[in-house]
N, C-alpha and C positions, 0 to 999 in steps of 0.2 A: 409179238401178236400183230400190231400195226405196220412193223416191217415186211413182214411175211405177206400180210394182203397187199402192200404196196408193190411188192415183187410180183404178184399174181396178176393185178392189174394191168402192170406195164406190158404183161405178156400179152394181154388182150386190148391195147391201148384205144381201139377206137369201137368198143362195143361194151355195153354196160353188162355186169355179170353180178353173181351172188357175192364175191368179195369185193368187187367195186362199191358195191351198196354197204358191205360191212364196213368198209374203210372210209366211206363217207361220213358214216353214223359215229366212227371211232373218233374223229376230228372235232367232236362237240363234247367228248367226254371231259377233256382237260377244262375248257372254259366252264362247263357247269361245276365241276369241283372247286374251281376259285371262285365262283359266286356262292357256293354252298357254303366253304370255308370263312368267306366275308361275313355271309349273313349269320352263321355260327359264333365266330370269335370277334369280329370287328363291327358290329352293329349297336349293340346296346352296352356301352362301357358302365361299369361299376368300379367306382374309385374309393380307395380308403381315407373316407373324409374324418377329420379330426377338427371339432369346434375348438379345441382348446390350444391347438397349437399356434405358439407366438409367431412362428415364421411365414408372413405373408408378403404376396408379390406387392410391389409398389407401382403406381402408375396402371392400374386395372384398365383404365379407359385405352391408354395404348394399346396393351394387350389384346382387348376385346376389339377393336376397330381393325388393327392389323391383320389378325388372324380371319375375323367375318369377311374381310376385304380380298385376301389372297384364295378364301377357298369359294367365295362368289366368283371370281375372275377364273380361276382354274373349272369352275361349272360350266360356266358360260363358254368358256373358250373350248372346252371338251364338247358340248354339244356342237358349237358353229364348226368345229373341224369336222366333227361326225357327219354333218348336214351336207358340207362341201364334199366330203368323202362320197356320200351315197348318191348325192346328185352334183355330179362335178361341172354339169353343164351350169348351172346357176350360181353367180358370184353373190353371196350373200351380203358382201360387202358395199354393195350397190343399192343395197334396199335397207340396211341398218345403220342409220347416221348416228351421231354421239349422243342425242336425246334419247334414240330408243335404246340404245346402250346403256346408258346411264339408267333408264327406267327399268331395265332387265336385271341391272346390279341390284337395283332398290327393292324388287320383287324376290330375288334369290336371298339377299339378305335377311328380307321379313319372313320367308320360310325357314332358314335357318335359326332363327329366334325359338319358332315352335317347335316342341318335339316331335310332334307327331308328322309335322312338314318336312322336318329335318330328315326323320326317317324315310319319308316318303322320296325326298330327292336322293337318297343313298340308293334306294331301291331301282330310280330313274336310272341313275349313274351305272349300276351293274345292269340292266336291261341294255342301255348302250353299249355297255362293253360288249354284252354277247352278240348284239346285232353286227357290230364291227367283226368280231370273231367270225360269226356266219358267213359275211360275206365274203372274207378275206380267204377262209377255208374252200366256200364253193368256187372262187374264181381259181386256186390253187387245184382243185379236183377237176374242175372242167379244162383247165390246161392239160392235167395230166391224160384225159381222155380227149386230147387233140380237138378240142371246141375252141380254139385260138381267134376264129371268124365271130363265133356267136359273142366272146367277151368283147372283142373290138368294136363290134357293131352297136350291143345293147349297154355295155358298161362303160370300160374306160381302159385304154391300151395299157396305160402305167398307173391306174388305180391301185394295184395291189402293192407297188413299191413305195407310193407316196403316202400310205398310213397302213403300215404292217402291223402285225400283231405286238411287236417289240415297243412301238410308239402307243400302242394300244395300252400294253400293260403299264408302261410309265405315268401316262395320263392317269391311271388307275391308283399307282403307288402314290403318285402327288395327293391325289384326292383322299386316300386311306390315311395319310400322314396327318393332313390339316384337318381331316373330319375327326380325328383322334384329340387333336389339340382342341380343336372346339368343343367335343365333349366334354374334355375336361374343364375348361372355361366355364361353360354353360351348365355345369353339373348342379344339380338341386338347387339351392337358393345362394348360388356364387354371383349371379348378376343382380340379384333384387338387392342382396345387402352388401354388393359392391365390395366384395371381399373375396379374395382367392389364395389360399393357403398353399405352401409349397407341396410339390407331388411327393409322397413317399417312396420308398425303394420299391415296393410291389407295383407301384403304377407304371413303372418303366418295363415292366415286364409285356405288356400291352405292344407299345413302340417297338421293342425288340422283335416279338412276333411278326409283325408287320414287315419290318425289314427282312428278316430271315425269309419268310413265305414268299414275298414277292422277287427277292433275288432269285431265289429257287424257281420261280416260273420264267424270270429273264432268261435265267440260265437255260432252262428248257427249249424254248424259243427259240433262243441264239443258235442253240446246237441244231434246233430243226431247222434253220434256214440255211445253216452251214452245210447240212446234209441233202438236203431237197433241191 
């Protein structure tokens, strides 16, 4: 159906029509489905806790610090890349020195330690993902409508290629993986007891679902970029 709308608007490249509006709206269906699936299946994890399991992780401090550090860096880099993408005229590296970046890192780490703020960060990440998808799709649609001059004047000539949907999905995939790992480490009283039991077989279903789902999403966008 989306391909049929695309063919119809290409026949009327320089004017908006009913089919062009439908095609524009259809571009947001897939990102919304990605967000919906993430909130439904990858948001609030439940693990098979066994207080009497003898196998427990050693060096809990290393697991804790490495995971929260990597997850915090991913979040900060994702937001910074997104801001540079949305406002390419401003180089944020000129405004963020090492002290400010370190402060941001501590703030994100603190948010991740609290379940409510951890879930709030997850929603912000998904909102950020949708904003990038919205801008990418709008630029692509305007190109189809023959409005390259508007893009060059008000946005950027190479913005769509520098931060495309494949990179956007890749960032989200990295976040989902380490968000899952952090949810396991931070589950219930693991940190307060400073004891983390080995995951059971059923716990690996979550990580396999993440890989399968986002691999499918990456394949979809890769095929779309090849044919568009």
